[in-house]
C-alpha positions in Angstrom: 16.2 -0.3 -0.1 15.2 -3.7 -2.0 12.9 -5.9 0.2 14.0 -9.4 1.2 12.3 -12.5 -0.4 8.7 -12.6 0.9 7.6 -14.9 3.3 4.4 -17.1 2.5 1.4 -16.3 4.0 -1.5 -18.9 4.0 -4.9 -17.4 3.2 -8.3 -19.1 3.3 -11.9 -17.8 3.2 -11.8 -18.3 7.0 -11.5 -14.8 8.3 -12.5 -16.0 11.8 -8.9 -17.9 12.0 -5.8 -15.6 12.9 -3.0 -14.9 10.4 0.1 -17.0 11.0 2.4 -14.1 11.0 5.2 -12.7 13.6 4.2 -10.4 16.2 4.5 -6.5 15.3 7.1 -5.0 18.0 7.6 -1.5 18.5 9.6 0.2 15.4 8.9 -2.8 13.3 6.6 -3.1 9.8 4.8 -5.8 7.7 3.8 -5.3 4.4 1.3 -8.0 2.6 0.6 -8.4 -1.1 -2.5 -10.8 -1.5 -4.2 -11.6 -4.7 -7.9 -10.5 -5.2 -10.0 -13.7 -6.1 -13.6 -14.3 -7.3 -16.3 -14.9 -5.0 -17.4 -18.5 -5.7 -20.6 -18.5 -3.5 -22.8 -15.8 -2.0 -22.1 -17.6 1.3 -18.3 -16.7 0.8 -19.0 -13.2 0.1 -21.1 -12.8 2.9 -18.5 -14.1 5.2 -16.2 -11.1 4.0 -18.9 -8.8 4.3 -19.7 -9.7 7.8 -16.3 -8.7 8.8 -17.1 -5.2 7.7 -18.7 -2.3 9.7 -22.1 -1.1 8.8 -20.3 2.1 7.0 -18.1 -0.4 5.1 -20.9 -2.4 4.1 -23.2 0.5 2.8 -19.9 1.5 0.8 -19.6 -1.8 -0.8 -23.2 -2.0 -2.0 -23.0 1.7 -3.3 -20.0 0.6 -5.7 -21.7 -0.2 -9.1 -18.9 -2.2 -10.2 -18.7 -5.6 -9.4 -14.8 -6.1 -9.6 -14.2 -2.9 -7.8 -16.8 -3.8 -5.4 -15.1 -7.3 -4.9 -11.7 -5.4 -4.2 -13.1 -3.2 -1.9 -14.7 -5.8 0.2 -11.8 -7.9 0.1 -9.4 -5.3 0.8 -11.1 -4.0 3.8 -11.7 -7.6 5.4 -8.0 -9.0 4.9 -7.2 -5.3 6.6 -9.4 -6.2 9.8 -8.2 -9.8 9.7 -4.6 -8.7 9.6 -4.9 -5.9 12.2 -6.9 -8.0 14.7 -4.0 -10.3 15.1 -1.5 -7.4 16.8 -4.3 -5.7 18.4 -6.1 -8.8 20.1 -9.4 -7.5 18.6 -12.1 -9.5 16.8 -12.1 -8.3 13.3 -15.4 -6.5 12.8 -14.8 -4.9 16.4 -11.9 -2.7 15.0 -12.6 0.7 14.9 -11.5 2.7 11.9 -11.8 6.2 10.9 -10.9 8.4 8.4 -8.6 11.3 8.7 -9.0 14.7 7.0 -7.2 13.6 3.9 -9.2 10.6 3.4 -6.5 8.1 4.9 -8.2 5.6 7.3 -6.4 4.6 10.6 -7.2 3.0 13.7 -9.1 5.2 16.1 -7.5 4.3 19.5 -4.3 2.6 18.6 -0.3 3.2 17.8 -0.6 0.8 14.7 -0.6 2.6 11.5 -1.4 1.1 8.4 -1.9 1.8 4.5 -3.6 0.0 1.3 -3.0 0.1 -2.1 -4.5 -1.9 -5.2 -4.1 -2.6 -8.9 -4.9 -5.1 -11.4 -5.8 -8.1 -9.2 -3.3 -7.5 -6.1 -3.8 -5.7 -3.0 -1.1 -4.1 -0.9 -1.1 -3.5 2.8 1.5 -2.0 5.0 1.4 -2.2 8.9 3.5 -0.2 11.3 4.0 0.1 15.1 4.7 3.9 15.9 5.8 4.9 12.6 3.5 6.5 10.0 3.8 4.7 6.3 2.4 4.7 2.9 2.3 1.9 0.1 1.8 1.9 -3.3 1.6 -0.9 -5.9 1.4 0.0 -9.6 1.4 -2.0 -13.0 2.8 -0.4 -16.1 0.3 1.5 -18.1 1.5 2.8 -21.6 0.6 6.4 -22.3 1.3 8.8 -25.1 1.4 11.6 -22.7 4.5 10.3 -20.7 6.7 13.5 -21.6 3.9 15.6 -19.8 3.7 13.4 -17.1 7.5 13.4 -16.6 7.4 17.2 -16.4 4.5 17.5 -14.1 5.9 14.7 -11.5 9.3 14.9 -11.6 11.7 17.9 -10.5 13.9 19.6 -13.2 16.9 17.5 -11.6 15.0 14.5 -11.7 13.9 15.0 -15.3 17.5 14.7 -16.5 17.5 11.2 -15.7 14.8 10.4 -18.6 17.5 12.0 -21.4 19.0 9.3 -23.7 16.6 6.4 -22.3 14.4 4.4 -24.6 10.4 4.5 -24.5 10.6 1.1 -22.7 13.2 2.7 -20.1 11.3 5.9 -19.7 8.3 4.0 -18.5 9.8 1.8 -16.1 11.7 4.6 -14.6 8.3 6.6 -14.5 6.7 3.9 -12.6 9.4 3.2 -10.2 9.5 6.9 -9.2 5.7 7.3 -9.5 5.3 4.5 -6.7 7.9 6.0 -4.5 6.3 9.6 -4.5 2.7 8.0 -4.0 3.9 6.1 -1.0 5.5 9.4 0.5 2.3 11.1 0.0 0.1 8.4 1.5 2.7 8.3 4.5 2.2 11.9 5.2 -1.6 11.6 4.9 -1.9 14.7 3.2 -3.0 13.2 -0.2 -1.8 14.2 -4.0 -2.1 17.8 -3.0 1.4 17.9 -1.3 2.7 18.1 -5.0 4.5 15.0 -6.4 7.5 17.3 -8.2 8.3 18.6 -4.7 9.0 15.3 -3.3 12.7 14.4 -4.9 14.2 11.0 -4.7 17.9 10.4 -4.3 19.5 9.3 -7.5 20.4 5.8 -6.1 16.6 5.6 -5.2 17.8 4.6 -1.6 15.6 7.8 -0.1 14.8 11.2 -0.9 16.8 14.4 -1.9 14.1 16.8 -0.9 10.4 16.9 0.7 7.7 19.6 1.0 7.9 19.4 4.4 10.2 17.9 7.1 13.9 16.4 7.1 14.4 13.9 3.7 16.4 11.8 6.0 13.4 11.1 8.2 11.8 8.7 5.5 12.8 4.9 4.9 12.0 3.9 1.4 11.3 0.0 0.4 10.8 -1.6 -2.9 10.0 -4.9 -4.6 8.0 -6.0 -8.0 5.4 -8.8 -8.1 4.8 -9.9 -12.1 5.3 -6.7 -13.5 4.1 -4.3 -11.0 6.7 -2.2 -8.7 5.8 -1.7 -5.0 6.8 0.7 -2.8 6.8 1.5 1.0 7.6 4.6 2.5 8.1 4.5 6.5 8.4 7.9 8.3 10.9 7.0 11.1 13.5 4.1 11.4 12.3 0.5 11.2 14.5 -1.9 13.0 12.7 -4.9 11.1 10.6 -5.1 8.2 8.8 -8.4 7.1 7.3 -8.9 3.7 4.6 -11.4 3.4 3.0 -12.7 -0.2 -0.7 -14.2 0.5 -1.4 -17.5 -1.4 -4.6 -19.3 -1.4 -4.6 -22.9 0.4 -7.1 -24.9 -1.6 
């Protein structure tokens, strides 16, 4: 299902001000896409760090790449900022724990969430009472595309690539990859679940087969930002999905 036009989400560096978003009701989902921006001063960076837990701060300081550190800090700080609104909890007090397959989740609440990031953008999905996974990817030309297609797609899906140009093959690969990655993240099992065992319907409106459970249990949502593909997979039936694009207000 193609996502509707995004709603505007105004962003500032003040994380103490609640986000202007709709309430998250049962069986609803929100999807947020927002940019990673440079820290203009140490004071601004400290404001983001102050929202994180001690463990998250230690993880941030252990990241050697300044760019990767900035992505981690902003992703986790915005996650806490957005979660604090429906939970009614100050962002820095939200208890987050890591599941057995590395997926973070809220320790005490039914709200599920998931994060992804790529080349300057962060994607976050949030749902009440439903598991979900998100993925955002920019196209990355590779000479290994033929081998990756065999690795990621089933024999049935591989036939879709026949008679396509290189450009069309890369576009189709990216579309399929983001959907499969989002499914894997929705299950919380990690990539070990096997991407080729996650088969997409030919109309890309759902899944033909999954390694466990009924493929009809999953909803898929897609969109684009600049040249990137966005995908969200929900386990359950969302009665409403709101899509927000973050815009910094000077």
